C-alpha positions as CSV (number, residue, x, y, z in Angstrom):
1,T,-0.1,0.1,0.1
2,L,2.8,2.4,0.8
3,A,4.2,3.3,-2.7
4,A,2.1,1.1,-4.6
5,C,1.8,4.0,-6.8
6,G,3.5,7.5,-8.0
7,D,7.0,8.1,-9.0
8,V,8.6,6.3,-6.8
9,N,10.0,2.5,-6.8
10,R,6.7,0.8,-6.9
11,N,7.5,-3.0,-6.0
12,V,9.5,-5.8,-5.9
13,M,9.2,-9.0,-7.2
14,C,11.0,-12.4,-6.6
15,S,10.5,-16.2,-7.2
16,P,7.5,-16.1,-4.6
17,N,8.8,-19.2,-2.6
18,P,11.9,-18.8,-0.5
19,Y,11.8,-22.6,1.2
20,I,12.2,-24.1,-2.3
21,S,16.5,-23.7,-1.4
22,E,19.0,-21.5,0.0
23,T,19.6,-19.4,-2.9
24,H,15.8,-18.6,-3.0
25,G,15.6,-17.9,0.7
26,Q,18.7,-15.4,0.0
27,V,16.9,-13.6,-2.7
28,H,13.6,-13.5,-1.0
29,E,15.6,-11.6,2.2
30,L,17.3,-9.2,-0.8
31,A,13.8,-8.4,-2.1
32,K,12.6,-7.6,1.2
33,K,16.1,-5.0,1.7
34,L,15.2,-3.8,-1.5
35,S,11.7,-2.8,-0.9
36,A,12.4,-1.3,2.4
37,H,15.3,0.8,1.6
38,L,13.5,2.4,-1.8
39,S,10.4,2.8,-0.4
40,P,9.5,6.6,0.2
41,Q,9.6,8.4,3.9
42,T,6.9,10.1,3.2
43,S,4.6,11.0,6.7
44,A,1.8,11.7,4.5
45,Y,0.4,8.3,4.5
46,H,0.4,8.0,8.2
47,E,-2.4,11.1,8.2
48,I,-6.0,10.5,8.3
49,W,-8.2,13.4,7.2
50,L,-12.1,13.3,7.9
51,D,-14.1,17.0,6.9
52,D,-11.1,18.2,6.0
53,K,-9.9,18.1,9.4
54,I,-6.7,16.2,10.8
55,V,-8.0,13.2,12.6
56,S,-4.5,11.2,13.1
57,G,-0.8,11.9,12.8
58,R,0.1,15.6,12.1
59,A,1.5,17.2,9.1
60,V,5.3,17.6,9.0
61,Q,7.3,18.4,6.2
62,D,8.9,15.6,4.5
63,F,12.5,14.2,4.0
64,E,13.5,12.2,1.2
65,P,17.1,11.0,1.3
66,L,17.0,9.5,-1.8
67,Y,14.5,11.3,-4.2
68,G,14.4,14.5,-2.8
69,P,11.8,17.1,-3.2
70,T,10.9,15.8,-7.5
71,Y,10.9,11.9,-6.8
72,L,11.3,10.3,-10.0
73,P,10.4,10.7,-13.6
74,R,8.1,7.8,-13.4
75,K,7.5,4.5,-11.7
76,F,10.1,2.3,-11.6
77,K,10.1,-1.6,-11.2
78,I,12.3,-4.3,-9.6
79,A,12.5,-8.2,-10.1
80,I,14.8,-10.7,-8.8
81,A,15.2,-14.1,-10.8
82,V,16.5,-17.3,-10.2
83,P,18.1,-19.9,-12.9
84,P,16.9,-21.7,-14.7
85,N,13.2,-20.1,-14.0
86,N,12.6,-16.5,-15.1
87,D,9.0,-16.5,-13.8
88,V,9.3,-13.4,-12.6
89,D,10.2,-12.5,-16.4
90,V,13.1,-10.0,-15.0
91,Y,14.1,-8.7,-18.7
92,A,10.6,-6.3,-18.5
93,H,11.7,-4.3,-15.6
94,D,13.5,-1.4,-14.9
95,L,15.8,-3.1,-12.4
96,G,16.6,-6.9,-12.8
97,F,18.7,-9.1,-10.6
98,I,20.1,-12.7,-12.0
99,A,21.3,-14.6,-8.9
100,I,24.3,-16.8,-10.0
101,A,25.0,-19.9,-7.7
102,E,28.0,-21.8,-7.5
103,K,27.8,-24.4,-10.0
104,G,26.5,-27.8,-8.8
105,K,26.3,-25.8,-5.3
106,D,23.2,-23.7,-3.6
107,K,25.5,-21.3,-2.6
108,L,25.0,-17.7,-4.1
109,L,27.6,-16.4,-5.7
110,G,25.9,-12.3,-6.7
111,Y,23.8,-11.6,-9.3
112,N,23.9,-10.3,-12.9
113,V,22.4,-6.8,-13.1
114,T,19.4,-5.7,-15.9
115,V,18.5,-2.5,-16.7
116,G,15.8,-0.9,-19.0
117,G,13.2,-3.6,-19.4
118,G,9.2,-2.2,-19.8
119,M,6.1,-3.0,-21.0
120,G,4.7,-0.2,-21.9
121,M,3.6,1.4,-25.3
122,T,0.8,4.1,-26.8
123,H,-1.1,2.3,-29.7
124,N,-0.1,4.8,-32.9
125,N,2.9,6.3,-31.2
126,K,5.9,4.7,-32.9
127,K,8.1,7.0,-30.1
128,T,7.2,5.0,-27.2
129,Y,7.3,1.1,-27.2
130,P,8.2,-2.3,-25.1
131,R,11.9,-2.7,-24.5
132,L,13.7,-5.8,-22.8
133,A,16.2,-5.2,-20.0
134,E,20.1,-5.4,-21.0
135,L,23.0,-6.5,-18.7
136,L,25.3,-3.9,-16.6
137,G,27.4,-6.0,-15.4
138,F,27.6,-8.5,-11.9
139,C,28.1,-7.6,-8.4
140,K,28.2,-9.3,-5.5
141,P,25.3,-10.1,-2.8
142,D,26.1,-7.7,-0.2
143,Q,26.6,-4.6,-3.5
144,A,22.9,-5.3,-4.4
145,V,21.3,-2.9,-2.6
146,D,24.1,0.0,-3.1
147,V,23.4,-1.0,-6.8
148,A,19.6,-0.5,-6.6
149,E,19.7,2.8,-5.0
150,K,22.4,4.4,-7.6
151,V,20.5,2.6,-10.8
152,M,17.7,4.7,-9.0
153,L,19.5,8.0,-8.4
154,V,20.8,8.1,-12.3
155,Q,17.2,7.6,-13.7
156,R,15.9,10.1,-10.7
157,D,18.7,12.5,-12.0
158,F,18.7,12.0,-15.6
159,G,15.0,10.7,-17.0
160,D,12.8,12.6,-19.3
161,R,10.8,15.1,-16.8
162,T,9.4,17.4,-19.9
163,N,7.3,14.4,-21.3
164,R,5.6,11.1,-18.9
165,K,5.5,8.9,-21.8
166,H,9.3,9.4,-22.6
167,A,10.5,9.3,-19.0
168,R,10.9,5.1,-18.1
169,L,14.6,3.8,-17.5
170,K,14.5,2.2,-20.7
171,Y,14.3,5.5,-22.4
172,T,16.7,7.1,-20.3
173,I,19.3,4.2,-21.6
174,D,18.4,4.6,-25.3
175,D,18.7,8.4,-25.5
176,R,22.5,8.2,-24.1
177,D,23.2,4.6,-24.4
178,L,24.1,1.6,-21.9
179,N,27.9,2.3,-21.5
180,W,27.0,6.1,-20.4
181,F,24.7,4.4,-17.9
182,R,26.8,2.0,-16.8
183,S,30.2,4.6,-16.2
184,E,27.0,6.9,-14.5
185,V,26.3,4.1,-12.0
186,E,29.9,3.0,-11.4
187,S,30.9,6.3,-10.9
188,R,28.4,6.8,-8.1
189,L,29.0,3.9,-6.6
190,G,33.2,4.0,-6.5
191,Y,33.9,0.9,-8.0
192,K,33.8,-0.8,-10.9
193,L,30.8,-3.6,-12.0
194,D,32.6,-7.2,-12.6
195,P,31.5,-8.3,-16.3
196,P,28.3,-10.4,-16.2
197,A,28.5,-14.2,-15.1
198,E,26.9,-17.1,-17.0
199,Y,23.7,-18.4,-16.9
200,H,20.6,-20.4,-18.3
201,F,17.2,-19.7,-18.8
202,E,14.8,-22.6,-19.1
203,D,11.7,-20.5,-18.7
204,N,8.9,-18.1,-17.6
205,A,6.5,-20.4,-16.4
206,D,5.3,-21.4,-12.9
207,R,6.5,-24.9,-11.7
208,Y,3.3,-27.0,-11.4
209,G,2.7,-29.2,-8.8
210,W,4.9,-31.0,-6.2
211,T,8.3,-29.9,-5.1
212,K,10.2,-31.0,-2.0
213,G,11.9,-27.9,-0.3
214,L,14.2,-26.9,2.7
215,G,13.4,-28.9,5.6
216,D,11.9,-31.7,3.9
217,K,8.5,-29.7,3.4
218,W,6.6,-30.0,0.1
219,H,5.1,-27.1,-1.9
220,F,2.2,-27.7,-4.4
221,C,1.1,-25.0,-7.2
222,M,-2.2,-25.2,-8.5
223,Y,-3.2,-23.7,-11.8
224,I,-5.4,-20.8,-11.4
225,E,-7.0,-19.1,-14.7
226,N,-5.6,-15.9,-14.9
227,G,-5.8,-15.5,-10.9
228,R,-9.3,-15.3,-10.4
229,V,-10.2,-17.6,-7.2
230,K,-14.2,-18.0,-7.7
231,D,-16.2,-20.5,-7.8
232,F,-17.3,-21.9,-11.2
233,P,-19.7,-24.7,-12.3
234,G,-18.3,-28.0,-11.9
235,L,-15.1,-26.3,-10.1
236,P,-15.4,-25.0,-6.5
237,T,-12.0,-22.9,-6.6
238,K,-13.0,-20.3,-4.0
239,T,-14.2,-23.2,-1.2
240,G,-11.8,-25.4,-1.9
241,L,-9.3,-23.4,-0.7
242,R,-11.7,-21.5,2.1
243,E,-11.8,-25.0,3.2
244,I,-8.3,-26.0,2.9
245,A,-7.1,-22.8,4.8
246,K,-8.5,-24.6,7.8
247,I,-6.6,-27.5,7.8
248,H,-3.1,-25.7,6.4
249,K,-0.9,-25.3,8.8
250,G,1.7,-23.6,6.2
251,D,1.5,-20.4,4.2
252,F,-0.2,-19.6,0.1
253,R,2.1,-17.7,-1.9
254,L,1.1,-16.2,-5.3
255,T,2.9,-16.4,-8.0
256,P,4.5,-14.2,-10.9
257,N,2.0,-16.1,-13.0
258,Q,-0.8,-15.8,-11.2
259,H,-1.5,-19.1,-9.7
260,L,-1.1,-20.0,-6.2
261,I,1.1,-22.3,-4.1
262,L,0.4,-24.3,-0.9
263,G,3.5,-23.8,1.0
264,N,5.5,-25.5,3.4
265,I,3.7,-28.8,3.8
266,S,4.9,-31.5,6.2
267,Q,5.0,-35.4,4.8
268,A,2.6,-36.2,7.7
269,D,0.2,-33.9,6.3
270,K,0.7,-33.9,2.6
271,P,-2.2,-37.2,2.2
272,K,-4.7,-34.8,3.6
273,I,-3.7,-31.9,1.3
274,E,-3.8,-34.5,-1.4
275,E,-7.1,-35.5,-0.8
276,M,-8.6,-32.0,0.0
277,L,-7.0,-30.8,-3.3
278,K,-8.5,-34.1,-5.4
279,K,-12.0,-33.5,-3.2
280,Y,-12.4,-29.6,-4.9
281,K,-10.6,-30.3,-8.3
282,L,-7.4,-28.1,-7.3
283,D,-5.2,-30.7,-8.1
284,N,-6.2,-31.1,-12.1
285,L,-2.9,-30.0,-14.3
286,Q,-4.3,-31.9,-17.1
287,F,-4.9,-29.0,-19.3
288,T,-3.0,-28.1,-22.7
289,G,-0.3,-26.2,-22.6
290,L,-1.6,-23.5,-24.1
291,R,-3.7,-22.7,-21.5
292,M,-1.3,-23.6,-18.5
293,N,0.9,-21.0,-20.2
294,S,-1.9,-18.4,-20.9
295,M,-2.3,-15.2,-18.7
296,A,-4.5,-12.0,-18.9
297,C,-4.3,-8.6,-17.0
298,V,-8.0,-7.5,-15.4
299,A,-8.8,-5.1,-18.1
300,L,-12.9,-4.7,-18.4
301,P,-14.6,-3.9,-16.4
302,T,-12.3,-3.2,-13.0
303,C,-9.3,-1.1,-15.0
304,G,-10.1,2.3,-16.1
305,L,-7.4,1.7,-18.6
306,A,-9.0,-1.1,-21.0
307,M,-10.1,-0.5,-24.3
308,A,-11.0,-4.5,-24.5
309,E,-11.7,-7.4,-22.5
310,S,-9.2,-9.4,-21.2
311,E,-9.4,-11.6,-18.3
312,R,-12.9,-12.6,-19.1
313,Y,-12.5,-13.0,-22.4
314,L,-9.1,-15.4,-22.9
315,P,-10.9,-18.4,-21.4
316,S,-12.9,-18.6,-24.1
317,L,-10.2,-17.6,-26.8
318,V,-8.0,-20.2,-26.0
319,S,-10.6,-22.6,-25.5
320,K,-11.0,-22.2,-29.6
321,L,-7.2,-22.4,-29.9
322,E,-7.3,-25.5,-28.0
323,S,-8.9,-27.2,-30.9
324,I,-6.5,-26.3,-33.7
325,I,-4.0,-27.1,-31.0
326,E,-5.0,-30.6,-30.8
327,E,-5.8,-30.7,-34.5
328,V,-1.8,-30.0,-35.1
329,G,-0.8,-32.5,-32.6
330,L,0.4,-29.8,-29.8
331,R,-2.0,-30.2,-27.0
332,D,1.4,-30.8,-24.3
333,D,3.4,-27.5,-26.4
334,A,4.0,-24.8,-23.8
335,I,3.1,-21.9,-25.5
336,T,3.2,-18.8,-24.0
337,I,0.0,-16.9,-24.7
338,R,-0.8,-13.8,-22.9
339,M,-3.4,-10.9,-24.1
340,T,-4.1,-7.0,-22.2
341,G,-7.1,-4.9,-22.6
342,C,-5.1,-2.3,-23.6
343,P,-1.1,-1.3,-24.8
344,N,0.1,-0.9,-21.4
345,G,1.0,-4.4,-20.5
346,C,0.4,-5.5,-17.5
347,A,0.0,-9.2,-18.2
348,R,3.6,-8.5,-20.1
349,P,2.4,-10.0,-23.5
350,Y,5.3,-8.4,-25.4
351,V,7.8,-11.0,-24.3
352,A,5.2,-14.1,-25.2
353,E,5.2,-15.7,-28.3
354,I,1.7,-15.1,-28.7
355,A,-0.2,-12.0,-27.7
356,F,-3.4,-9.5,-28.1
357,V,-3.2,-6.7,-27.1
358,G,-6.8,-4.7,-27.0
359,K,-7.7,-1.6,-29.5
360,T,-11.6,-1.6,-28.9
361,V,-14.1,-3.9,-27.6
362,G,-13.7,-7.4,-29.6
363,T,-10.6,-6.1,-31.5
364,Y,-7.1,-7.0,-30.8
365,N,-3.5,-6.4,-32.1
366,V,-2.2,-9.8,-32.7
367,Y,1.8,-9.9,-32.1
368,L,4.2,-13.2,-32.6
369,G,7.8,-14.7,-31.9
370,G,8.6,-14.1,-28.2
371,G,10.9,-16.6,-26.7
372,F,9.6,-19.0,-24.2
373,H,11.8,-17.5,-21.3
374,G,11.3,-13.8,-21.7
375,Q,13.9,-13.3,-23.5
376,R,13.2,-11.6,-27.1
377,L,10.4,-9.2,-27.9
378,N,8.0,-10.3,-29.8
379,K,6.9,-8.2,-33.2
380,L,3.6,-6.7,-34.5
381,Y,1.9,-9.4,-36.3
382,K,-1.7,-7.7,-37.9
383,E,-3.6,-5.4,-36.1
384,N,-7.0,-4.7,-35.6
385,M,-7.9,-8.3,-35.5
386,K,-11.6,-9.8,-34.4
387,E,-11.7,-13.7,-33.0
388,D,-12.8,-14.9,-36.5
389,A,-9.7,-13.3,-38.4
390,I,-7.4,-14.4,-35.0
391,L,-8.2,-18.0,-35.6
392,K,-8.3,-17.9,-39.1
393,E,-4.3,-16.7,-39.5
394,L,-3.4,-18.8,-36.2
395,K,-4.2,-22.0,-37.3
396,P,-2.0,-22.5,-40.4
397,I,1.0,-20.9,-38.3
398,L,0.2,-23.6,-35.5
399,L,0.0,-26.3,-38.2
400,R,3.1,-25.2,-40.1
401,Y,5.3,-25.1,-36.3
402,S,3.9,-28.2,-35.8
403,K,5.9,-29.8,-38.7
404,E,9.0,-27.8,-37.6
405,R,8.8,-29.5,-34.1
406,L,10.5,-32.0,-35.6
407,D,13.8,-29.5,-35.5
408,G,13.4,-29.0,-32.2
409,E,12.6,-25.2,-31.8
410,R,10.4,-23.5,-29.9
411,F,7.8,-21.3,-31.6
412,G,8.9,-18.3,-31.3
413,D,12.3,-19.4,-32.5
414,F,11.0,-20.8,-35.2
415,V,9.3,-17.4,-35.9
416,I,12.2,-15.5,-36.0
417,R,15.5,-17.9,-37.4
418,K,13.3,-19.8,-39.9
419,G,13.5,-19.3,-43.7
420,Y,9.5,-19.4,-44.0
421,V,9.6,-15.8,-42.4
422,K,8.9,-13.9,-45.1
423,A,6.9,-16.3,-47.3
424,T,4.2,-18.0,-44.6
425,I,4.7,-15.9,-41.1
426,V,4.9,-12.3,-41.5
427,G,5.1,-11.3,-45.1
428,K,8.1,-8.5,-44.5
429,D,11.6,-9.1,-45.4
430,F,13.8,-10.9,-42.6
431,H,15.8,-8.0,-41.4
432,D,12.6,-5.6,-41.0
433,L,11.4,-8.0,-39.0
């Protein structure tokens, strides 16, 4: 609630379960330290007003040691990833930390630092665009908070304060270049960052099902479509979670992909939890790979920025795409598909393999070719498409991809790398793509 909006560091996101490994635990501690250190110190939060009279707290002059009197030019967001899983989509944020552990051991060596990511854009304004973060360097664990502070302060001092659509860190770096930004950060740190360490991501999905973590405790990640907890016909999700909560001794954790983890379950309690998950159909992970890797923003009717449906519509569109998926033999292929009701990118659509971005009610821009672990931006394929056109266009593309699976390529890699690009996918020259 403090600093959830405004021109400050709004949030810090990390892998949701600190009990999977010691590295996850250390990452979770870093997230808490970053959040505390970068939160504004304003006392206005503690004042309560009623009928134009202050009833709690006392008006004082705010002092912001980091933000100063003018705060940041625009919002700022941080994510921390633990390879090989990029569930937080670390490249989509202003600032990111990629945990580097000693090979074959659960020992944190430090973090690769990424800067300049951001998903937001505006339709028909080519000066706005999504951007992936770039590697800035490597820092030791005890340097991470200091690095985050200095990155944020460079953005405070050099970010564009004349145009809010050009005020995020991604534009500051594009306007000046990454080498300049690194030099500015290092001059404030008083030391140079090391070169980035090697790392490897495999996906940006959640780890569904049972996982055994520290202390012989079990954790179950369940599929919650678009994060909406309610009772559906034949699927009493809300009732089931309420009943589980009455006996569950561990915790509930929200994932970056809108799903839910039942954490810290002992071996003795696991059979009872399994029984209740089955009773309320919360253990059902037999969905298509497409549905298991789908995500939507809230959009209509909740979000005032929404131009089109998203959360309420994507499940039905996925159902229609599933008939094509089954037909071409891709039922279990984990294709990332995301939808937003406007171009601001809250479901991180621009790194998805297939994405739909709302233009107006029932009409979407279609993007193709992102990477399966969030490492590559997709490209605009076609604009202003309604459902019938979407299904008509995607069917032959998915059929061709199904045939190309023999090469072992992911869908996104096929769109970008294969020789079919010009002729069958985008209708553009490869270099333009």
